[in-house]
N, C-alpha and C positions, 0 to 999 in steps of 0.2 A: 504494500500499500504506500503511495507516495505521500509526501509531507502534507500537502493540502488536503488530501482526502482523510488522512489521519486526523488532522486538526478539526475537520468538520464532523467526523465520527465522534471524537472526544467531546466537542460542543453539544452535539445532539444528545450524548448520554448524560452529560451534565445538566442540561435543561429538563430532561425527563426526571432526573434524580431530584432537581431542585423543586419541582412541584410538590412532590410528596414531603420534602423537608419543610416547606412553607407551611403545610397543613399541621405537621407535628409542632413547629415553633408556636403557631397561633394557639393550638390546643393547650401546650404546656405553659405558655405565658398566661393564658386565661385562668388556669388552675392556680398558677402562683399568685396572681393578682387577688384571687378570691380567698386564697388560704396562705398568706405569707409564712405562717408557722411551718408549712411543709417545705420551706426552702431547701433544706438539705437532702429532701427526698426528690424534689423536682429539678433542681438546678443541674445536677450532674447529667440528667437526660438532655436538658437544653444545651449544655456544653458539648455532649457528644454529637448532637445534630449539627451544631455550628462547626465542630471540627470536621465532620463529614463534608459539609458544604465547602468549607475552606480548602480541604484537600482536593476535592473535585474541581473547584474553580481554578486552582493552581494548575492542575493538569489541563484545563481548558483555556489557560492563559487569560482568564477573567480577574485581573490583579485588583480592580476596584472592589469586586465582590469579596475576594480573599481578605483585603484590608478591612472592610466593613465587619465581616465575621470576626476577625481577630479582635477588633475594638469591642465588639459586643460581648465576646468572651471575657475580656477583661472586666467590663461593667458587671456582668453576672458573677464572676468570681469574687468581686468585692462584697457581694451580698453574702457570701459564705464566710466572710472575715469580719462581719459585724456591721457592715454599712446598712443603714436602714433604708428599705424600699420607699420610694415617695410616688405620688401619682404622676408627677412629671417624668420620673424615670421609666415608669411603665409605658407612658405615651411615647417616649423616645424609642423604647424596644419595640413597641408595636409599629411605629412609623418605620423602623429599620426593616422589619419583616415585610411590610407593604412595599418598601423600596426594593428589597431583593426580589420580590414577586414581579414588580415593574422591570427591574433589570433583566430578568428571564425573558419576559415578553419582548423587550427591546433587542436582546441578542438573537432571538428566534426570528425576528423580522430584519436582521442585518443592520440594526441601528447601533451607533456608538453610544457609550455610557457617559462621556463627558456632557454636562449640562442636565443630567438626570436627577431625580430626587434623591438617589443614593449618594451621589457626589455632594449635594447640598447638605446631607446629613453627617458626612464624615468629620467635619470640624466639631459638631456637637458631641459625637460619639467619642472623639479623641479627649475633649474636655471632661466628659463624664468618666472616662476610663481613668483619668489622672486625678479623680476624686473631687472635681468641681461639680457644684449643683447642676443637676440636669435641667435643661430647659425644654418645655413641651413644644414640639414643632408648631409652627404657625402656617397657615390657619389650621385649627383642629378639623380632622375629618368627620363628616356627619355620619358616615357609615362605611364600613370596609367593603371594598369590592369582593364578592365571594369568589373563590377559586373556580376556574373553568371547569366544565364537566369532566374534562380529562383529568384535571387535578383531583377530582373527587374519586376517579377510579384508581388514582395512584395510591400506593401504600408506602408508609414510611419505611426507610431502609432497615431490614432486620439487623439486630444487634446481638446475635448468639455468641455465647462464650467460646463455642467451638465451631468452626466453619461447617456449613451444611453437609459438605461432602464427607467430612470426617465423621460426623455424627450419624451418618447413615440415613439422613433425611433427604427427601427429593427436593431439588432446587425449585423455588417458584418461578414460573415462566409468565411474563407479561404479554398479553396480546392486545393490540391497540383496538380501541372501540370501533374504529372504522372497519377493521377486518371482521369483527364480530358482526357488526351490521350487515356487511356484505354476505357473510355466511347465512345469517337469518333470512335475508332476502332470497338467496338461492334455495334455501330450505323451503321457504313459502311457495316459491314457483314450482318446485317438485311436488308439493302437496296439491297445487292446482292441476298439475299435469296428471297427478293420480286420479282426481275427480273427473277429468276429461276422459281418462282411460276407462273408467266405469261406464261412461256413456257409450263409448265404442263397443264395450263388451255387450251391452244391451242391444246395440244396433245389429251386432253379429247374430245374437240370439234370434232377433226378429227375421234376420235373413235366413236363418235355418228354418224357422217356421214357414216363411214363404216358400222355400224350396220344397218342403214337405207337403205343402198344399197343392203342388203341381203334379204329385204322383199320379192322381187319377186322370189327368189330361194327357199324360204320355205313356200311360200303361199299355203295353203290347206294341209299343213303337221302338224305333232305333234309338230314340232319345232317352228311353227308360234307364239304360245302363249308364249313360252319361250323367243323368240326374243323380243316380245312386252315388257315383264317384264324387260328384259335387257335394252331395250331403255329407259323405264320409269325410271329405277334406275339411268342410265347414265344421264338423264336429271335432276333428282333430285340432284345427286352429283354435276353436273355442276352449278346448282343454288346455292347450299351451298358454293362450292368453290369460285363462283364469289362474294358472300356476304362476306366471310372470306377475300378474297383478298382485297376488298374495305376497309374493317375495318383495316386490317393490313397495307394497303398503308397509311391510314389516321394517324394511330398510329405511324408508323416508320417515316413518314414524319415530324410529329410534334416532335417526340423525337429527330430527326436529327437536326432540326432547333433550339430546345432549347439547345442541347449540344453545337452547334456551337456558339450561342449567349453567353453561359457561358464562352467560350474560347476566347471571343474577348477582346482585350486590345487596348488602344490608341496608335497611332504611337509614340507619344512622350515618352511612357514608353520604347518602344524598343530602344530609343536614350539615355537612362539613361547611364551615364558614358562617353559618347562621348565628352561632353563639357569638362570634366575633362582632357580626353586624348589630346584634342586640345590644352588645356591651358598648360599641361606639355610639350608637343613637342615644343610649341612657346617659353616657357620659356628656354628650354634647347638650342634653337638656337638663343636667344636674339631677338625674334620677339613678336609682339603683335597680338593676334587673338581673334575674337569674333564669336561664333557660334550661329546660329539661326535655329529654327525648325519651318517649315511652314507645315500646315496640320496635326498639331500634334493631333488634335482630332479624325482623321480618325481611325475607329476601324478595326483592323486586327487580324487575328488568331495568337494565342500566339506561335504556332510551326513556323509559317512564321517569325514572329518577332525574335524569337530565332535563326532561321537559317540565318537571315539577319545581325545579331550582328557583326559577324567577318568580312564579306565584308565591312560593314559600318565603322567599326574601321580602317581597312586598308585604306579605301578611305579618311577618315577624317585626318588621320595621314599623308597620301600622299599629301592631300591638303595643310596642314601647312608646311610640310618639303620641298615639290617640288614647290608647286604652289605660295604660298605668298612670297613676297619679304621682305627683311630687311626694317626696318622703314625709314632709310635714302634714300634707293632706291625708296621706295613708294612716298616719298616727292618729289624727283627729277622728278617723272613722274606725279605729280599733283594729287596724291592719299593721303588719310589719312594714318597716321602712323599705325593704326590698321587695319589688314586684316579681311576679312569677309568670313566665310564658312557657306553655307546655306544647310541644309537638308530639302528636301520636299517630300510629298507623296500625290498621288492622284489615284483615280479609273479610269480605262479606260476598261469599260465593265467587263469581267470576269478576268481582269489583274490589277496588281497594278504597277504603275510607281513610282520608288524612285529615287531621283536625289541628287547628292552631288556636289555642285557648289562653286567655290571660285572666288575671284576677283583679282587673282594674274597675273603672267606673261604670262600664257598660256604654250602650248608645244613648245619645241624647235625641229622642225621637222629635221633640218639639223644634229642636235646631234643625233637623233634617227636613221637617215639614216646611219651615220657614224658608230655608234655602231653596226647596222645590218650588214654593209659591213665587219666590222672587225671580225664578227663571221661567215662570209661566207654566209650571208643570203641575199635574194633579197631585195633591197631598193626601194620600189614603188615610182614612180613619183607623182602619184595621191596623194594629201594631206590627203584626207580621209582614204585612204589605209595606208599611212605612219603613221597616228595618231594611228592606231590599233596596231602598233609594240609595244606599251607600254605593251600590254598583252602577249608579248612573253616571255617564261621563260628564266631567266637568263640575260635579257637585261635591263640595268639601265643606265641613263645618269648622275647619281650622281658621283662627282669627287672622293669621297672616301667613304669607308664603315663606317657607323655609326650605332647606335642602331636602327635607324628607316629607313635607306635607304642605297642603294649601292649594295645590294645583287641581285636585279633584280628577286625577287620572290613574292613581295607584289601583284601586279596586276594580275600576273598569277594566283595566289591563289584565288583572287576575281573572275576572270572569271570562274575557275573551280568550285568554291562554288555556284556561281549564276547558272551555267548550270546544276548543281546537283539538283537545285530546278526547273528544267525545264524552266529556264529563259534565258535572254541574257543581255549583258552589252555593251553599246555603249559609245564612248567618242567624244566630240565636243569642240572646243575651239576658241577663238579670240585673236590673238597675243596682248599682253599687257593689255588685259582685263579679262582674266580668262579661266578656264576650267570647263567643265561640264561632269560628269559621270552619265549615266542614266541606272538604273536597271529595267528590265521588267520581273516581275515574276507572277505566277499564284496566284489567290485569295486564293485558298485552295489547300492543299497538300495531302488531304485523299482520295478524290474522283475526278474522271476526266472523261470527255467524250473523247473517243478515236476512231481512225479509225484503224480497224484490217485489216492486209495484211499478205500475205505469201510471203516468199522469202527463197530459199534453203530448202524448206521442212518445214520451221518453221513458226508458227503464231507469229507475231509481232505487237506491238501497237505503234501508233503515236498519240500524243496529237492533237485533232481535232483543237484546237486554233492555232496550228503551221502549219496546212495544208492550203495553199492558194488555191489549186484547184487540181482536178484530170484530168488526160490526157489520151487519146487514141493516141499514137504516130503513125506517118506514116513516111516513109523515107524523104519526103520533109520537115519535121518539125526539122530534125536534121543536124547538120554540124560539121565537124571535123576542129577545129582550133588549130594550134600548138600542134598537136598530142593528143588533148583532145576533147571529145565530148561536144556538146552544144545543148540545145533546143532554137530554133529560135523564138523570139517574136518581135512584131513590135518595141519595145523600146530597147531591149538588148539581148545579148546571155547569157543564163542561164546554168551554169555547169550541165551536164547530166551524171549520173553513174548509175551502177546496185546496187540495195541495197544488194543483195546477195554478189557481189564483195567487196563492202565497208565493209561488216561484215565477209568476208573470209568464206562464205558458198558456197555450190555447186550451180553452175549456172543452171538455168532453161533452157528449150529448147526455142530457138528463136521463136517469134511469128510475124505474119504479121502485126499486130497492138498491140504492147505490152502496158500494163497499166503503168503509171508513176504518182507518187505523187509529187507535187511541194511544198517544205517546205520552210518556212522563219524563219529567226533567226535575229532580229533587222532589218538591212537594206539589209542583205545578203539573197540570194536565191539559191536554187538547185532543180533539178529535179531527182527523183530516180526511176528507173524502177523496178517494183515488179512483182511477178508471178501472183497475183491475189488480188483484192480488195474484202474483205469478208463483212464487215458491220461496222456500227457506233454504239457504245454501251457505256454506262456509266459503269465504272469499279472502283474497290477499289484498291487504290494504296498501295503497301507494299514495305518496304525498303528491299534491298537485304541482310541486316544483317551484323554483324561485320566481318564475315569471308571473305566477298567480299568487299574489300576496294574501288577498282575502276575498274569497268569493262568498257572496251573501247566501247564508243558509247551507253552505257546502263545507264539509270537514275534510274530505279526501276523496280518493278515487278507489273504487273497488274492481279488482280483476276477477271476472266471472270464470267458472270452470271452462266454458267454451272459448275463452280468449278475449270476449268482449269486455268493454269497460262500462262501468255505471258510476254515477256520481253518488258518494256516500253523503247523505244529508246530516245536518247537525240538529239533533232533537231539541236541545234547549233553545236554539234559535227559532225553530219552527213553532214551538209551544208559544213563545212570546209573540211571534208574528200572528199566530192564529187568534189570540185574544184581541187584537186590534182591527180585525177585518170587518167590513161591512157586510150587511145581509147578502146572501147569495141564494140562487134557486138550484135546489139539488134534485127536484122531482119534476117529471113531465106534467104537462097540462092534463087534466082529466080527459080521457078517451076510452073507447072500448079496448079492453085488454086482450091481447092474443093469448091463445090456449098455451099454457106452459107445461112441459113435461115434468112429471113427478119422480124423484129419485129418493130411495131409501138408502141412507148412508150409515155404516156401522164401523166404528173404530174405538177400542177401549182407551186410546190416548186422546185426552182432551185437546192438546195442542194440534195433533194431526187431524183430528175430527173437525176442529175449528178452521184449520187451513183449507182442507178439502171442500167443507161446506162454503167457505167464501169463494173459492174457485168455481164450484158448480153454480152457485147463485148468481155469480158475476156473469156467467155464460148464459143466464136466462132459465135455469132449471129451478123448480120448486123442491126444496130439500127437507126430508124428515131426518134428523140427526139421532143416532142411537149409540148407546154406551156398550152394547155387546150384541152377539148374534141372536140371543133369545128375544131381546126387545125388538130387534129387526124383523124377525119372523112374526112377532105379535103385531107390529105395525102394518106389515104387509097384509096379513089376514084381515086387519080391521079396516084399513083404507085403500088397499091396493097400491100399485106402482107401476110406473113405466120401465124402471130399471132398478138394479140394486148395485152398490158399490161397497164391497166388504173387505175388511181386514181378514186375516186367517187366524191368528193367535188371539182369541178373545175368550173371556170366561163364559160360563153356562153353555153356550153353543159357538164352535168356532166357525170360520168362513166355509170350510169344507162341508160341515154338517148342515149349515143353512142352505148352501148350494144344492146339496142332495135332497133336502126337504122341498125346496122349490121345484126341482125337476120331477119329483114324485107327486106334485100337487096337480090335479086335473085343471084347477083354476089358474095357477100361476106358472104352469110348466114351460111356457114360451117367453117368460120375462127374462130379458138379458141380465146376466150376472157378471160383473167385473171385479175380480180379485186384485186388491192392491196391498202388497205384503212385502215384508223384509226377507222372506224366504226366497232364496235365489237358486237353490240347488236344482238340478234337472228332475230329480225324483219328486220334489215338491210341486214343481210346475206340472209334471205328469199327473200327480194326484189331483190337482185342481181341475185340469181339463177332463180327467176321468169322472170326476164328481158332477161335471156338466157346466163348468164356468165358460162363459162366452169369450172372456179375454183374461189375461194374467199379467199384471204389471208389478215389477220390482221396484220397491221404494228407494233403493240405493241410487237408481237412475231415473227417479220420478220426474216427469215432465208434464206440467199441467196441460200443455198442447196435445200431448199423446192421449191423456185421459179424456179430453174433451172430443178430440177426433174419434176415439174409440167409441164413445157413447152415441155420438151423432151417427156414425156408421151403422151401429147396432139398432138404433131407433129409426 
């Protein structure tokens, strides 16, 4: 390796090392400031870290960094020999750590260090090292810049008494976040390819059935032998494809699991730098604050932690600046002088709930209402609604503009950033006791189960976890209240709007019983009328890219199993927009109704039953939905039907038994029966057809179009 390449390699290694050491220095300095009595326990660790930085900077020819670390070592060593720590001394140490972080960023971007904050601090460090009183750097920082996400991934250099090789332990290997992101992206694409392969397998099965149906037309001709060869070859290819599909499924699932495990980091690592930020804001305002992390061991995906850093920084600074009272005010109210800010994380199914809570004064609702009125906004009387005013852009209750408050952008930014993660943020408080902000976000940002719908001629995706239920509306379900449409429930009026209208897409034709999707975002709900519900599928989530900074109501793009793209909509944004939409017409004008075909549907899964019912009703069928085969048989005998759509595995009577009963009935023996089941083995399919099923559809490759075309053909 030539000299220039060696110098660059040494510098790159030093900068990567420096990120982790800055995290360690901030952590240990905060602990020392809070407990000076632990000086003999904490200072040796600080000195070891500084010594490591000093040695690495010497190798990388960063002499200014080496000099600053040496002077800071001398300052800290004096504390071990009886020197009293002062607030100004701690400010100087923290400023030096910030300057080291800044120096690393300058070196990474090929900038020179002369003229940097580190150079400006050297005289003060030298004076303090020689025993002169430390002067706090001017101007004081309002809040520390949190480390970059890459720094959050970095770990402090291990300090084993024996080298890892000698102790028999495996050496830790650092893998860059970008490489892990690329691996996860490829793994997701492999999963999408797997889903596409399942569809091809179903097409091959259909082709085999079509070939088998031609036997009668070629029997006794020269083509019969050729057809048999084709059938045998199709059967062989189907077996090989099934084997390959199973092997690929196992491999892709294992790879995906391993990549996800490699990307997991403890929640407390995502909080790195926030304690420092809380400390700096508190010092700038003359307050005392202690930050705690609960659930720090909970492991989350690094991209999620990275995306949560900015919202959490805003909320922590907001808690100290707006939530916590001054020490004397806290004492008057029977509280300790030191305020408390708690960050916590816990899993809730496929979601993560992250909370930032303080023990301060709570929200001033009257001040919020007054500021809202001053800006010409509605000031809700309901306290919960009034509390949500804190998320309005440009609305602040701060008396003056400072470095951390008064501009009314912090919490609006938090909401926008959390909603970009397909999440929501809620606020709750108790007057005089504190405020709690709760962020609800998905556990993974790369793959997602979605409900596909159409509106205005477009295929659109809605995260399944945000879908409360599917509806088939009738005029009696809808009310117009103060010029806005609502869906009537026993407990409340839920805002109702057209999804095409919210997205400014062409409106579809009114239907006698339009489909609607009920979305939830936190505690808010809304029902959105769609043209059609297509299916529920797992998709790969893709960013819209740098050119699309912020598309209204759109969170990302969804890659469908067939390779097509669909826009993934933002549920919180849609729920808010639905509440402000004017009245719309969802139903056709009264006229003579066409005769609709009646289908009896049976599936013991409520979700599958609801989805299939919505698909059938959207296509113009009247549907009687049943929870099992026995109920379907009873409903058929009581009211008749034009067709039956049945699951196979159901309690009381399974789909095979119902089919056999239908075929044995003189009255209903000619009614078409379509089996829609997860059983995909050839023997299961043969059993269904032997029982008398008119068609057999496998759920793993379920396509609404195929079901509807099958029914229309049979009817």
